[in-house]
C-alpha angles and dihedrals in degrees: 000000000000090000092053092051091054087059087066091095096170088089096227091128093041139045135033108341101220092046093050092048092050094045089052095038100051097064089045090052094049089046091051089050091052093046090051088054089067091073096025091056088053090052094046096050095040093045092052100040106029109028149249097304092052090047089053090050097051098039114033116022102029093041091056092051093048092050089053099051105028091038090062094059093043089052090048092051090051085078088067091051091054093048094048090048091052093047090047091051088051095043097239103151097174094056091044090058094048091049092050093054092045091051092050092049090050093051091049093051092044092049092053092050093048093048093054093041094048096047092050101044107030097108092044092052091050092050091049088058092056090245112185117246094245090054093045090062091064101029099057099061092039092053095045095049091046091053090051088066096048096114091059090048093053093043091055094047093046092046091049090049091053092051092048090048090064093044101266108127094150099063096065088045093059091048092050093048091057097041094046090058088047091051093050091049091050091047091056091046098048100034108028099031106026093034095225093147116201093345089062091050091052093048090050091052098049092045091053091046091051091054091048092050093054094047096047093049090052088052091052091049092052096045095090144298093286091059099036112132119225112185093214090054094056103112142118108269104207099219094047092042090057090048090050091049092049091057103024103039094066088047090050092048089047089053090051090051091054091047093046091053089049090049090054091048091045090054088053091048091049089060090067093064140252096299092055092045090053091047092050089048093053091048090049092053093050098043090048085086089071094047091050090056095047095043090048089056088052092053092046094050091047092057093040094051095041094052094045091045089051089050089048093238095145097167089062089048091057096044093043094062094050092045093051092050091053092047091049091049093053092050092046094054092048096046096042090054092048093050093046093052103034108013093098091066090063094063090084088071090069108031145007093208106117093207093053092046093051095046092047090054091051091051091048094053089049096051110035096063090074102044091107090070090069098062100097091047090057099045110028100054089048091053092047093050089051089064095041099263103127110129099072093045088053091052093047090049092047095053100033099042114020098028097045095045092049091051091047097049098038101037114012103037095053092058097045114114090236117059102197138131089251091057090053099046097041085090086080095065095042094049092047092054097044095044093046090055092051092048092050092051093047096047098047098036112027113015114117091231089065091061090053090050092049091050091052091048090054091049091050091049090052092050090049 
């Protein structure tokens, strides 16, 4: 077993912890930035060449729906990433291979379900969100075409997760770099030159995603015998599927809870009119930089903790969580300050409407001051899932995020003396703070992993 662990040359189970986290995190961050450009490029090109209603369709309403449905399956497949990381840390090649084929089969089945569901219900979902008529005209074809490419989307995300699970965070980055450029070029072709509006933006995105899915699966296949893909072996292994569900299903449900709360908030935002929707969309595209950084830390800590947990290096597990929180805090302070001071200048990338630009800047200054309250939500649940503790984090997320925000938007906000967008979206900051406090208390006082860490500390004290 020791010999197999030495073959883990990515260094995640060896070396200086903060350096290994950063070396693994940075390619993930750049990759997340490039992946975000898929939709951001759509918004930029559509906003500049089609108009405000089309910008609202591509950015706000449809993006929230996609995050809800596709986010569930991506969260579910994260269970496979955790399992593969643990097996890789322990050097079990046979189980790695079985888990890879199960993850691919799951993404195929999920993609087919999402395609049928999305094509059939896209207009209904948009109407449920109180989408204005002028936005519906552009949002419906965009959403339907995007759903038609769901299988490619899931294949890429699953393939990238497999590569990261074995310590390769650079491979997905290279694929995204190429396909992001391809997507932007296709956006310009279909929207600016061929005048296909939001339909052209959606076609550009799914074509680029299809190319990225093929490339990343080839990379997985060539990574080594343990990851080699055999078409006849692609099936749902019952024992591994249950293991994936045990870890990934709570993550998927948690993702749905986040997205549901955002859907409720988006419906409230839609009630303020097209200009406000566009302003909220522009703010969302700019502040997505922050979420990419924080979510990338979450992915990095999941792989770091899972591999070290699989290798039974519990001291590195304990230190890794604290290190990642400190790194995330430093980045949050720097980025929040930058967005507060200079974020307004970026609105010109998405629109030339002065009213939308000014309102977006106001929203940004209102929101970014409180980003630091989200840190524990980003890091701690990821660490807990990496060691198989996923049920309690799901419950905390459900109550603290989805439940609170729904109550705020549907019950509290309508009776406030001031009926403004800020009053509606302030539920974000409050829910971040409250949920972070609960996660911190659970992790340091009640999480099962803490008992394992305490036991090891006692053993080390006895040996000393």
